[in-house]
Structures are given as C-alpha cells and as structure tokens.
C-alpha positions, 0 to 999 in steps of 0.5 A: 231315627226315637230316627230316630227313633233315628228311624227318620232315615229308615222310614223316609227317614231314628228316633230309623232316630228321626231316626232319616230317609222316608222317601224310601216309603213314599208311594203316591202323593196328592197335589198339583202337576207341578209338585213342590220340592221336598223340604219346601215349607207350605201352610194350612192354606196350601194343603187340603184338610187331612182325613181319617180312614173310616177304619181308624176308629181310635182317632178323631179330629185329625189335624196337621201341625207341620206343612212341608219337609221331613218332620218326625219324632214329635214328643210332648213336654211334660205339661202337654203344651209343647212338642219337640221334633226333628226336621229337615227343612229350609234348604238344610241337608239333614235334621235339626231340632225344633220346638212348637206349641202343641197347636203347631204354632211358633215353630223354631229351631233350637239346636245349633244348626251344625252337624246332624241331630236326632231324638230330642225329648223334653226335661221335666222343667219344660225349659230344657231338652235333650237331643243327640248331635254330631256337631262336635265331631263335624260341623257339616252333615255327615254323609248318608250311608251307601245303599249299594249293599241294601238298606242300612242305617248309619250309626254316626260315631260322632253322636253324643247326647246334649242338654240344651235350653229352649233358646238354643244358647246353653248346651251341656254335653252329657255323654263323651264316650267314643262311638254312638250315643243317641235315642234318649228319652226321659223318665216320668219323674224327670230323674233318669235318661234311657238311651242307646250306645255302642260303647260296649262293642254292641248296641245296648240300652243304658240308663243314667241320671239327667246330669249324665252321672250314675250310668248303668247298662240295662241290656246284654244280649247281642243285637240292636237295642234302642228306641226305649221309652218309660211307662207312665208309672216309671216301672217299665221300659219298652223298646225295639230290638234285634236278636240275630243268630248264626250268619245273621249275627255275623253280618250284624257284627260286620256292619256294626264295625262299619258303624252301620245296621240293617234294621229290617227285622226288629221286635218290641220288648218290655222289661222292668226299669232295672233290666229284669223280667224281659218279655218279647211282644212281637215275633213276625219277622218284620220291622216293628219300632217306635213303641210307646205305652198307652195311658193306662200302661196296659198296652203298647202302641207301635209302628210296623210293616207287618201287613205289607209283603213289600215292607214299605207301608208302616201302620200303627198297632196296639198290643197287650203286654203279654203279646196278645190282642194285636189291633191295627190302628191306622189304615193310610197305606203310606207311613205312620210312625213315632206315636206318643200320647199326650200327658193327659192321655187324650191325644195322640201325636204321630208322623205320617206321609199322609196328605203330603204335597211332595214325594217323600214328605213327612209331617206331624199330625195330632188326633184325639184318642178314643180308647 
C-alpha cells in the first residue's frame, strides 16, 4: 500500500501497499443514477474529461489513464515509456500487477493472478519488474483485516519480493525470510532495492542488490518504516515512518504480533542512502505517506490528510528538505496519492478518486508538471 505503498488498503486502498481499501475515503461521485459496480471497466467514452481545480497551479493538461476499478501505485519505467501499477479489476478479489504504456494504452496483467500482490517497480533494463506477492503462501486472496478494532492494515506474512519478466512467465524469488517483505523500489543506477521487512521483529527498511544479495538494515528505531524511494542522484532515501512511544508503542507492538498496523500517524523522513543523517520533515499528527523527490531533489512531494479534521481527504503537498516551505498541490476534496515524477521531470503521475463513476473507484492520472 508504495499500498501500498501498500496504501491501497488505507486509502481505498500500500504501495496503504496499493497498499488496499480506498472506499474508506470515498465521498461523492458523479455519474448516472444507475451507478457502475466497483471494479467494472469503462473507457474514455464513459467518463467525462477530468478537470483541474483552478488552485492546482502546478498541474496542467490532466489526462486519465485507467477507467474503473481500484488502481494505484503507478510508477514509471526508467525510460518513461511505461507504467507499472496494481489494480483490482475484472472480478478479481484483490490486487494484481499490470503494465501499460505511459499513454494508458496496452494495459495487461503481468503477475501470476494468484494471491495478493503489491508495490511493483521497474528494473533499469525496462524488461523486468519487481513486486511483492503472497502466492507462494496461499493461491487465494488472503482475508482482509477485521476493522472492528478500528482502521488497521494487514502485514501479510506471506509477502515476498519477486523479479519478473514483462511476459509474466519468468519469476525469480528475491526474499525468503519468514514474515513481511514488501514496498520495494529500485535505485537510479539500477543496482539496489530498498524495501520494508519485519524480519527483525520490527518494521524496518533494508537495502539489497537487485539479485537479493548483500542485505543491509538501514533503520533501527521502534515503529513502522516503509514506502521508501531514492533521490534522483541516488544519495538519499525518503520514506514514511511512525515513532510511537509509551502506550502507543505497546499497542503498535501488540498489533504487529498479529501482523497488523494502525497507519493513522505517519511522518515523512529523509536520510542518506547508508542510513545516516536522518531528518524528519513533517510533524503534524496526521497520516503523511507516499513521498517522492522532486526532479531537482530539493523538495519532496507527498500525500497527507493534514487539512481534513475527519482524516478522510488526502491531498498532495510539497515540502523542502529542511521541513520548511509546505505547499498544497491538489484541491480535489477526495483522495490524491502515490505521486511520481517522470524521468525527465516534466510529468506527474498519481492515483485519485476524482472523476470516478462508482463509489470507492480509484484511477491513475497524469499531468504536466509546472515547477
């Protein structure tokens, strides 16, 4: 929930990894009195053209790339020609991994169709991707978490990280430790993968070579660390983290023993790629997630519910690397998340509830970026 990143659960849906229940955030939806069902696929002809709010001055030429279902965590290939994303559609009960052209054309599933998948990312060669999947532990979709104790996200212990070819036929397992391994992204030079794992008994960030070798732990503080991305120069990592203390830390640990987390308070952090020089960028008591460096590596764009007292509306924001200069980017009053800039820095892709036909629908959008 990258859901996904495993937020697909939190904001439907991680990358929360993709990533997983955006209906939680749904408010009102345009469309005919007979509403399509969530997951039903449409086409550009069945949707009105998406519009930008006049206050969204960093964005221009907004276009919609997916039409129906729950789509999130769309990330560019290194040449900017393709996007990989996770989607619940076509009658499936949980997310699978899809690839499409950057125009939205040629959408096709590239994962196995088994288990639940999340947090896909291209390798530098453009012919392979990595993603996390539970299919070795269970062929069926794992059960959704019980929300009777409040909003929680499931850390499925069957998640492992895999390398796959774009034809979906050649699959290589990169992690095999017991527990949760997910939320993986690739360094700009294509040599390293950063990801989240609970193999130490806590949710920490790790880095490894793209073949799964030379594993190193980057974070060591109690609390959740996840959804990490490299800066464009490869020297820094930005991620989301919780730092509970006292009774909150005990609750965090109790939930973690049940493979659960409550992602209601998260902040954005930056550090050097070796784990040194950790800096906290946000401190607002809200859920801040899905950070990504701006093309010049001087700021971070991220999603947050900081301006909604009820915590349901997530918007995109910019912030300087010293925590100053907070600026709101989107004003849609629904959900906007999972932003990523194109390799040339000219476009922004993100997931949003805007312009949906069915309650809880989330689609992928792309806009020209105006610095």
